[in-house]
C-alpha positions in Angstrom: -14.4 10.8 10.0 -12.4 7.9 8.5 -9.0 6.5 8.9 -6.5 4.1 7.4 -4.2 1.9 9.5 -1.3 0.1 7.9 0.5 -3.0 9.2 3.0 -5.5 8.1 6.2 -3.6 7.6 9.6 -4.7 8.9 13.1 -5.8 8.1 13.6 -8.5 5.4 16.6 -9.9 3.5 16.9 -9.3 -0.3 14.8 -11.8 -2.1 12.4 -12.1 0.8 8.7 -11.3 1.0 6.5 -9.0 3.1 2.8 -8.5 3.2 1.4 -5.1 3.9 -2.2 -4.6 5.0 -4.3 -1.4 5.3 -7.7 -1.3 7.0 -10.2 1.5 6.6 -12.5 2.4 9.4 -14.9 5.1 10.5 -18.0 6.6 8.8 -17.5 4.8 5.5 -20.1 5.2 2.8 -18.1 3.8 0.0 -14.4 3.6 -1.1 -13.2 4.2 -4.6 -9.6 3.7 -5.6 -7.1 2.4 -3.1 -3.4 2.2 -3.4 0.1 2.0 -2.0 2.8 4.6 -2.3 6.3 4.7 -1.0 8.8 7.3 0.0 12.5 6.7 0.4 14.7 9.1 2.4 15.4 12.3 0.5 13.0 11.3 -2.3 9.5 12.1 -3.3 6.5 9.9 -2.6 5.9 7.6 -5.5 3.1 5.4 -6.6 3.6 1.7 -6.1 0.2 0.2 -7.1 -3.5 1.1 -7.2 -6.7 -0.9 -7.4 -10.2 0.2 -8.3 -13.3 -0.9 -6.5 -13.9 -3.3 -9.4 -10.5 -4.9 -8.9 -8.6 -3.4 -11.8 -4.9 -2.9 -10.7 -2.1 -0.8 -11.9 1.6 -1.1 -11.0 4.7 1.1 -11.2 7.3 -0.4 -13.5 9.9 -1.1 -10.8 7.5 -3.5 -9.0 5.7 -5.2 -11.9 5.9 -8.9 -11.6 7.0 -8.8 -8.0 4.2 -7.0 -6.1 0.5 -7.8 -6.1 -2.2 -5.5 -4.8 -5.6 -6.9 -3.8 -8.6 -5.6 -1.8 -11.6 -6.9 0.1 -14.5 -4.6 -0.3 -16.5 -6.2 2.4 -13.8 -5.7 4.9 -12.6 -2.3 3.6 -9.0 -3.6 3.3 -6.2 -3.4 0.8 -3.2 -5.7 0.8 0.2 -5.4 -0.9 2.1 -8.7 -1.3 5.7 -8.0 -2.0 8.0 -10.7 -3.3 11.6 -10.8 -4.5 12.3 -7.7 -2.5 15.4 -5.6 -3.3 17.3 -3.1 -1.3 15.9 -0.3 -3.5 12.4 -1.2 -2.2 13.4 0.2 1.2 11.0 3.0 2.0 8.1 4.1 4.1 5.0 2.6 2.5 1.7 4.6 2.7 -1.8 3.4 2.0 -4.2 5.8 0.3 -7.9 5.6 -0.3 -10.6 7.8 -1.8 -13.7 7.9 0.4 -17.0 9.2 -0.9 -18.0 12.2 1.3 -14.5 12.5 2.8 -12.1 12.5 -0.2 -8.5 11.2 -0.2 -7.0 9.9 3.0 -3.5 8.6 3.8 -2.4 6.1 6.4 0.4 6.9 8.8 3.0 4.8 6.9 4.9 1.6 7.7 8.6 1.1 7.3 10.0 -1.5 5.0 13.7 -2.2 5.1 15.4 -4.7 2.7 18.9 -5.4 3.9 21.2 -8.3 4.5 
């Protein structure tokens, strides 16, 4: 089995920054795409950013220029650096990864609240 554990969420004022981390562990053979998704209350879960094993990244339009996704293949981690946060960024943020052998896995989610 494998698992993903997120950390780094919290409460931040508008314009502030947060850094989310996600660590994969378990019987890992290799990891393909990794990404971050978010779900606000009463809304569907939406893509925020993804990154391939080769480092190619993709961002949703609302976060382009403000968020940066990165990964460390040696440590099996993915990080989302969030700057210039807005109240509309408030959501539960989920890490997702594709594991060879195991398929897609999700983390448990971490709350991000942007409020003054």
